[in-house]
C-alpha positions as CSV (number, residue, x, y, z in Angstrom):
1,M,-5.5,7.9,13.2
2,N,-6.3,9.7,16.7
3,R,-8.5,12.3,18.3
4,I,-5.9,13.9,20.5
5,K,-6.3,17.4,18.9
6,E,-10.0,17.6,18.9
7,V,-9.9,16.4,23.0
8,L,-7.3,19.0,24.2
9,E,-9.1,21.7,21.7
10,D,-12.6,20.6,23.6
11,K,-10.7,20.6,26.9
12,G,-8.7,24.0,26.4
13,I,-5.6,22.2,27.2
14,K,-2.0,23.4,25.6
15,Q,0.5,20.5,24.3
16,T,3.3,22.2,26.1
17,W,1.2,20.9,28.9
18,L,0.6,17.2,28.1
19,A,4.3,17.0,26.9
20,E,5.2,18.3,30.5
21,K,2.8,15.7,31.8
22,L,3.9,12.8,29.7
23,N,7.6,13.7,30.1
24,K,8.2,13.8,26.7
25,S,9.4,16.6,23.6
26,Y,7.3,18.7,22.3
27,N,7.7,17.9,19.0
28,M,6.7,13.9,19.5
29,V,3.8,15.3,21.5
30,N,2.4,17.4,18.1
31,A,3.5,14.5,16.3
32,Y,0.9,12.8,17.7
33,V,-1.9,15.5,17.7
34,Q,-0.9,16.3,13.6
35,N,-1.6,12.5,13.5
36,R,2.2,12.3,11.9
37,R,2.7,9.8,14.3
38,Q,0.4,7.3,16.6
39,P,1.6,6.5,20.0
40,S,1.5,3.1,21.4
41,L,-1.7,1.9,23.1
42,E,-0.3,2.0,26.8
43,L,0.8,5.8,25.8
44,L,-2.7,6.1,24.6
45,Y,-3.8,4.6,27.9
46,E,-1.4,7.1,29.9
47,I,-2.8,10.4,28.0
48,A,-6.7,9.1,28.1
49,N,-5.6,8.8,32.1
50,I,-3.8,12.5,32.2
51,L,-6.6,14.3,30.3
52,H,-10.0,12.2,32.4
53,V,-11.5,10.7,29.4
54,E,-11.9,7.1,28.4
55,A,-9.1,5.7,26.0
56,R,-12.0,5.0,23.0
57,D,-12.7,8.9,23.1
58,L,-8.8,9.2,21.9
59,L,-9.5,6.9,19.1
60,D,-10.7,7.6,15.1
61,V,-12.2,4.1,14.7
62,N,-15.2,2.2,13.4
63,K,-18.3,3.4,15.6
64,A,-19.0,-0.2,15.2
65,V,-15.9,-1.6,17.1
66,F,-16.2,1.5,19.9
67,P,-19.9,2.5,19.4
68,N,-21.1,6.0,21.5
69,T,-23.3,3.2,23.4
70,V,-24.4,2.4,26.7
71,E,-21.7,0.8,28.5
72,S,-23.6,-2.8,28.4
73,D,-23.3,-2.7,24.7
74,T,-19.7,-3.6,24.8
75,V,-17.3,-5.8,26.2
76,N,-13.9,-5.8,27.0
77,I,-11.2,-8.1,24.9
78,P,-8.1,-8.8,25.6
79,L,-5.1,-7.3,23.6
80,I,-2.3,-9.1,23.5
81,G,1.0,-7.4,22.0
82,A,2.1,-7.5,18.6
83,V,3.1,-11.7,18.2
84,A,7.0,-11.9,16.7
85,C,7.0,-15.3,17.5
86,G,5.5,-18.3,19.8
87,L,1.9,-18.7,20.7
88,P,-0.1,-15.7,22.1
89,V,-0.2,-15.8,26.0
90,F,-2.9,-15.5,27.6
91,A,-1.7,-15.0,30.9
92,E,-3.1,-11.9,32.6
93,E,0.5,-10.2,32.5
94,H,1.1,-10.3,29.0
95,I,-2.1,-8.7,28.5
96,E,-1.7,-4.7,26.9
97,A,-5.3,-3.7,27.6
98,Q,-8.4,-4.4,28.1
99,I,-10.5,-3.2,24.5
100,P,-14.4,-2.4,24.4
101,I,-15.6,-4.1,21.8
102,A,-19.4,-4.0,20.6
103,T,-21.0,-7.2,21.5
104,Q,-22.5,-7.7,17.9
105,L,-19.3,-8.6,16.8
106,V,-18.1,-11.0,19.8
107,K,-21.6,-13.4,20.5
108,T,-18.4,-15.5,23.0
109,P,-16.2,-12.7,24.2
110,S,-14.2,-15.8,25.8
111,D,-13.3,-16.8,22.3
112,Y,-11.9,-13.5,21.4
113,F,-8.5,-11.5,21.6
114,L,-6.6,-8.7,20.0
115,L,-3.6,-8.0,18.1
116,R,-1.3,-5.7,16.8
117,A,-0.5,-5.8,13.6
118,T,3.0,-5.5,12.4
119,G,4.6,-4.9,8.7
120,D,3.0,-5.1,5.2
121,S,2.6,-8.1,4.3
122,M,-1.4,-8.1,4.2
123,N,-1.8,-3.7,3.2
124,T,-3.7,-5.0,0.0
125,K,-6.5,-7.0,2.4
126,G,-6.7,-3.5,4.0
127,I,-4.5,-4.6,7.2
128,D,-1.4,-2.1,7.7
129,S,1.1,-1.8,10.5
130,G,-0.1,-0.7,14.0
131,D,-4.2,-2.3,13.1
132,L,-5.5,-4.3,15.7
133,L,-6.9,-7.3,14.3
134,L,-10.1,-9.0,16.3
135,I,-9.2,-12.8,16.5
136,K,-11.9,-15.8,17.1
137,R,-10.1,-18.5,18.5
138,Q,-10.1,-21.6,16.6
139,Q,-8.1,-24.5,15.1
140,T,-9.7,-25.0,11.4
141,A,-9.7,-22.4,8.3
142,E,-11.5,-22.7,5.3
143,T,-10.2,-21.3,2.2
144,G,-9.9,-18.0,1.7
145,D,-10.1,-16.9,5.5
146,L,-7.5,-15.0,7.3
147,V,-5.9,-16.8,9.5
148,L,-3.4,-16.5,12.4
149,A,-1.5,-19.3,12.2
150,L,1.8,-21.0,13.8
151,I,4.8,-22.3,11.9
152,D,8.2,-23.1,13.4
153,D,7.0,-21.2,16.3
154,E,6.4,-18.2,14.5
155,A,3.4,-16.2,14.1
156,T,1.8,-14.5,11.1
157,V,-1.4,-13.6,9.5
158,K,-2.5,-14.6,5.8
159,E,-5.0,-15.9,3.6
160,F,-5.4,-19.9,3.9
161,R,-5.7,-21.6,0.9
162,H,-6.2,-25.2,1.0
163,N,-6.0,-27.6,-2.5
164,G,-5.5,-31.1,-1.3
165,S,-2.8,-32.1,0.7
166,T,-1.2,-28.3,-0.1
167,V,-1.7,-25.6,2.3
168,V,-0.5,-22.3,1.3
169,L,-0.5,-19.2,3.2
170,K,-1.2,-15.9,0.7
171,P,0.1,-12.7,1.4
172,H,-1.4,-9.6,0.0
173,S,0.9,-6.9,-0.3
174,T,2.3,-4.1,-2.5
175,N,5.9,-5.1,-1.4
176,L,6.8,-7.8,-3.6
177,K,9.5,-9.3,-1.3
178,H,6.2,-11.0,0.4
179,Q,5.9,-14.4,-1.4
180,P,3.2,-16.9,-0.5
181,I,4.0,-19.9,2.1
182,I,3.7,-23.5,1.2
183,L,3.7,-25.6,3.9
184,T,6.2,-28.7,4.2
185,T,5.9,-28.2,8.0
186,D,3.7,-28.4,10.6
187,F,1.5,-25.6,11.0
188,K,-1.4,-24.6,13.7
189,V,-4.0,-22.5,12.7
190,Q,-4.5,-20.5,16.1
191,G,-7.8,-18.3,14.7
192,V,-9.2,-16.5,12.3
193,V,-9.3,-12.6,11.6
194,A,-13.0,-11.5,12.3
195,H,-12.3,-7.8,12.3
196,V,-9.7,-4.9,11.3
197,I,-9.5,-2.2,13.7
198,K,-7.9,0.9,11.9
199,M,-5.6,2.8,13.6
């Protein structure tokens, strides 16, 4: 969900004007304003720049993540795009944005990064496509943790289950096509989901 409609109304700006500035159709902008569609983070930042507001002012998210506090109470965490395969890349050119996160959630900021969730394999755990995942970088996990795992150069977020020599990555989905992954090949834990930011 976003707050573009509220910001436009507060500023007395018409959707037609915003559509012209974005070089997009009125129907597309109206879909964003009415929350029928959600803009990408890149577009959200562009809209924020046009409206002279902070990107977080356009987001209707948990105040514990984007608190309405002084700037010293937040720290910028890099958003890396939705990873389809391979390791998350932390080079500057691969960072989509810097997102302010409440300091109480990230005790050591350098240990954290954000990823955008894709698909519906974890929707009953409250992770929907488009949500942002705050990931704590670590290479170990406990049973029950939601982990970012790398399997054969493909990254996935699943519940980690470990029983003796068997490791299972378990989906939690209303879509029955998603089945547990029983690991028989090498895999690596890249991090653990510390927080889900609903979008």
